[in-house]
N, C-alpha and C positions, 0 to 999 in steps of 0.2 A: 364491025372491026376487025381489023385484020390482026394476025400472031405473029411475033418474032417466033423462030423456029429454035429454040433455042434447046429441044427435046432431040433434036438430029443429030445432037453432035455432044461430045465431049468437054470440048474447052473453044467459048467463042466471045469475042469483041462486040458488042454490040453499043457502040456508041454513036452508030446512027438510027440507032432502033428510037424514036420519043414515046416519053411518058403513055399518050395515049393511043399508041398503038398495041400496046399490052396487055390483053387483057385480065390478065391476074392481076392488075392495077388500077385502083381506083385512087384518083389523086382529088381531092374534096377543095381545098383551099390553101393557101400559102401562108407560111405563119406569122407572124409579129415581127418584128424587127428585135435581134435581141439588144436589152437593153443597155445602154450605156453605161460602162463600169463591170457589168455581169462577169462573176468569173464561170469559168469553163473548165471541163477535165474529160479526160479521153475513156472513154470504157472498154480497156482491153480485153476483160476477161469476165466470167460472169459477176465472178463477186466486187469488178469493180477495180481501181487500181492501186488498193490497198488492201485489197483481200477480206474486205470486212462487212461490205454489202453498203458501201458509204462513199457519198460523193461530195466535193468541196466547189458544187457547182451552189451560186447565190441568184437571187433575184428571181427567182419561181414563182409561179402563178398562187396567188391570196384568195383568190375566190372563183370556184365555174358552176354553172347549170346545173340543177337536179340533175341530170343526161349524161354528167361528165363534161372535160375539157373539150376544145374545138378540135374535128379531128384536121387531119394536114393530109393524112394518106393514110393506105389498108390493102397490104397486100394478102393474095390466099395463097395459104400456104400447103404441105403436104402434113404427113405424120411427122411430129417433133416435138422435144419438151425442152430443146437447146434455145436459150435466150440470145438476142443477136448482141452482138459486141462491134462498139464505135470507134474510130479513131484517124485520123488526119484526112478525114473528110471521106469517109469510108464509110458503109454498115453494112456487114458481115451477117448472112440468116443462112441457118442450115439446118435443113429437112429432107426427108424421104418423098421422093416421087416417080410412081411408073418403075416401079423397083429398081430405083437406084439415089445413091446418097448423094446428095448436092447442093452447094457452097455456093450464093449470089453475093455479090458485089454489088451494090446500090449507093446511090446517092441518099443520105440520111433524111435531105431536105424535102426531095419531092418522090424518092422511091423510085426513080428511074435505074433500069437495069443497067450496069458497065458490063461485065462477062461473069457467068457462069461456067463450073466446072461441076463433072458428076461423076460420079463411077459406079457401075452394078454391084448392090449387096442382095443379100438373101436372107432373112430374117422374120421370125414369125416367133409373137413374145407369145409364151406360154401361157399365162395368163390376162392376156388378152388384152392388154395396153397398148400404144401406138407401137408401131412399127421403126419407127425412125429415130435418129440420134437423139443421145441426153445430154452430151458434153457441147457446150458451147465451144467454140471458135476462141481462139488464143490469137491477139496480133501483137508481134512482136518490130518492131521498125520494119524492112521491107518485107518479110515472112509473116506469114500465118498458119499456123499449126492446127489440126483436125483428128478426133478420135474419134472414128464411128462405132455405130454400135455395134456390129460384130468384131471390137480391136484392130480397125486397119486405121493404124496411125500415117498422115500422110503431112507434110511440109509443101506449100505452093507459096510462087511472088504472090507478092499485095496490089502491086502497080497491072496486072493482066492475068493472074491465075494461075502462070506456068507451075508445072508438078514438079518441083525441085528435089524430094527423097518421098518412099515409101518404108513401113514397116509392118509385117502381119504379125499382128501380137498374138493369134492364134496357132497358124505354121511354125512360127520362130521360137515362141516362148511355149506352147501347150496350152494356151490362157481358154476354161473350159466356157466361155460368155455366162456365165453367172445365172441368176435369176430373173435377169432382167435386161439381158444383152449385157455390153459394157458402157461404164456409166462416167467414169473422174475424167474430168479434162487434165490435160498437162499443166505443168508450169516451168516457165522460164525463169532463169537464175543465171548472171553470169552469159557464158556460152554452152549452157547445158539443155536443155529440156528433161526435164526429170517427171518420171511416168509410172504410178500402179500400175506396173505388168498386169499382176496376176498369175504367172504362168506357174504351173504345175506340174509336178518331180514324178517320178516313180513313185507307187503306191510307197509309202512311210518318209520318202525323200524330197528334202526341200528344192522349192523352186524359185526362179527369178520371182521375187516380190515386188521389186524395186529397181529401177534399171536408169542412166544419163544416160543421153545418148547428146554427139554433138547438133549442137542446134542447127548447122550451117548443111553438113554432111549426113547427119542420121546414124554419125556413126558409134557404137555401145563403146560409152568409156567406161562404163564402169556397172557393177551389177549387186543386189543383195540378195542374199538369200533366204527362203524363208515359207513355212507351209501356210501361213497366212494368206488369202488369194487378195484378189479386185475386187475394194467395195465401189460402191458409188458416192464416196467422199472424193472431192477433189483435194488433192495437195496442195502445200503450200508452206514457205519458207518464211518464218519469223524470226523475229532477234531473240532469244535468249539469253539472258544474263553477259550481254555485250556479243554475243557470236550469233552468225546465219545460221538458224536450225530446222532443216527437213522435214515436215512435220506428215504423217501419211497415216490417215485411221484406215486401216487395210480390215480384211474381211469379208471372203466371199464365201460361195455356195462351200458347204463343208458338212459334213457328218460325221464325229459331231462339232456343232457349229462354233468355229475359233476365229478368232480374230482381234483386232486394238490397235494401239497408237504407240505406232515406230517415231522414235524420232532421231533420223543421219544426222550425218556431217554430207551436206550437199554438194560436196569436192569432191567425196570420196567414198560415199555411202559406207563409211565407220558407224556401225551402230552405236549410241550411245546409252539409248532408253527401251525398254519395248514392257508394255504397261499393257497386258489384256482387257478387254473390253470388248465384249459382244454378250447377246442374249444367248441362252442354252439351248434353242427353239430354232429349228433346221430350220423353217422359213424367216428367217429373219434376215435384214442388212446393218448394214454403217452407211449412213450417208451423208449426216451433216460434215460441215468441214471445220477442221479445227481454229480454235482463236486463242490466238495470246493474248494473256490478260496480265498488265502490266511488266515488271521487269523479269518476272523469273515462274510465271504460270500459265498454265494451258488446260481450257476447256473443252471436253469432247463429250457429245452424247450421245445416244440409241433411243429407239422407244418401246422396244421389243419386254421393256423387262426390267432393266439396271438403269436407265436414266439416266444422269449427266454427273461429272465427276471433276471436283479441278484437281490439277495436276500441280506439284511444285519441284521444281530444279535446282537441284547443289549444284556445285560449283565445278564437280564431275558432269553432269548433267543427267545425271541418274532422276529417275519420276519417283514420286511418292503420293500416295494420295492424301488431299487436305478435305476434302468433304465430299460425298454423296450424297446425288439428291432424286430418289425415286421418279419424284414428281414433277421432275425438270428434265427430260427428256426429248429430243425434238426428233421428227420421222427426216426431213431433211433439208429444212431450210436452217440458215445459221444464226444465231442470236445475235443482239446488237448489245453493245454496253455502251452504254450512258450513265458515269460517273463511276457509282458503288455499284451500281447493277446490273444484271445481264433480264434480256426480255425475249422472248421467242412464244413463238406457238407449241405449248407441250402435248405430246399425246400420240395415240399411232392410227385412231380411225376418226373420219370426220363427226360421230355423236361425241367422243372421250377430249376431244380438244379445248383446252382453253389456252388463253394469252396471258403468262405467266409473268412473274418479276420475282429474280433468286437474287438473295444478294452475296457478291462477291466474295465476303471476308468467310463467310459459314455455310451458304446455300440454302440459307432461309427462307421459304417462299414470304414475299412480302404482301402479296395478293394474287390472285386469278379470276379473269373474267370469261364470258365465254363468248359476248363480243357477238350476241345474239339482236333481235328487232324483228320488226313487224312491217310486210312491207302488203300495199297492196296492187294486186294483180287480177287482169280479165275477172274482177269483180269481185274477188277472193282475198281472203286475209291469211298473207303466208309468211312463215317462220325463216327468219333468214340467218347466217352467219358466215364470217372470214373464214368459221373452221381450219384448214391446215393452211394459213397465209404465208407468205412473206412481209419482210418488214425492209426498209430502206430509207439510211439516213440521208436526210439533202436539206440544203439551204437551212440546218439549225431546225429542220425541221421531223418528223418520221412519217412514211406512207407506209399503207400497207397494201396490198394486194391477194384479196379474199379468194379461194381457190375455183369460186362460183362467177368469177367476175366483178365482184366489189371491190371499189378501189375508195379508199378511205385518207383522210388525214387525220394522227392521231396524235394529243396531249399523253404522254405519260410521266411517271415518278413514281418516286418508290409510294407515293401513296394511293395512287391509283392512274385508271386509264381516262380520257373523256373522247370522245368519236367529235371530232370540228365542222367536217364535213365528211358525204359519203354518196357515193354515187353508182349504179349499177352501171357497168361500162355496154358486159354482156349478160349472159344468162346459160353460162356452158361450163363444164367439168372439167376439170383436171389442167387447172389454169396454176401452174404449179411453178416457171420458170418466173426468178425477180425481175419484177421492173426494172429499165435503164433508163438514165437520162443524160443525156448530152445534150449542150449548145442550149438550152433551155427546151429540148424536147422531149416525150415523153414516150417510150416503146412499153408497147406490153401485149405478149402474145396469150391467143386464145385458141386451145389447141385440142379440142372437141368442137361438135357441132352445137349452134346456139339453140335453144329451146324454143324461142319468142321467136325470132324471124329465120330460122334455117341454115343463116350461117357458116359455113365449115371452118375450120380453121383457118384460121388468118395473124397477121403483123398490123400490129395500128399505132400510128403514129400520132402522139394530140399533142396540139401547141400548149405547150407548157411554160410559156415568157410571160412574165410578168407584163401586165398593159404599164 
């Protein structure tokens, strides 16, 4: 095979480079036609269009073989924990390869490369995890926004990847890169790009914790000062008591450890409420995004000791805790709300994680399930689990991706959970990114080497359209 020469350039449009000429891409077969009447929806950021790990897509695959749905294409990738984003007939993959962070624009149905942008980056994870980006690209109309592992904030044109503006959070704001590098994705609200900057001031002084940038020019529009740093939780804007509120679960590397939920006016940066919620352990992080529950409540959680808390906001947008539940703390996944209950993989490490159901009204745990099963492999019986998985709601159903590559459809309710079907897509650790569904195609990231076939990190597109 010949190779497209993207490694030699910073920006290159590759419209003339066919699928078969790119060694990293394997095209398996065309997907089925999109079913007539199917509802489709863009996935412009890592939690989807409504920032709650749900999609309004319909007519998705109802059954699939034991080995999983049929592959459409697979792409070898470098180091990354970033899920793809898809909108307007373009899929964006963000990873690190050969000392550069790399954004690629691809055809969602064929994987064909349209253009690529890259820039040099120096980062080595102090705990031995991947050295690539954590935050998924954010698509907004004709622009796309990147937050790299070293705090490089960039805006590019969607059509051809032309650089439009760049802010360096380390050089400009003193962001210290944290335990695992920079992690939160920015949030687009109106004409603003809202960012958990996590800047550090002088000893004992506040730094720029959150800032708003003009999404067209990159000019700073407002800043909020605090001692809390940048967490790994991506900020969101939600409606509380009829008003848009910016919710930032902050808390970077600090001694003593501190952080918590900031409720800010997204237009001005004015603080409505500040609620501390962070384990007192130095080596702890806040990583799960806040979720708005009903008209006046917000749930946040961490997994290093405090667990989850439901906050209620009054007319002045001051927050008070309604309940606390130490047994319902997420590591990084965002729990799903279904009816009057929350569902999530609670716990810090693989052995102690369970899928749990908590009642919205008072936090009572309705049930907990280890989600374990026995599997035959190589003549041996192995005990497997979803461990620290992710949950995706789509087509009126719930799908789960386990951190070792198991994919399942689950039936969940206050009375318990049932596995409808399950497949081992691959056997690789650190499958921590939420799967993405768009136009009936399912995109799953494998972030480490497969123990069975030896394949390295890759992005896999599956045909998930109903027959």
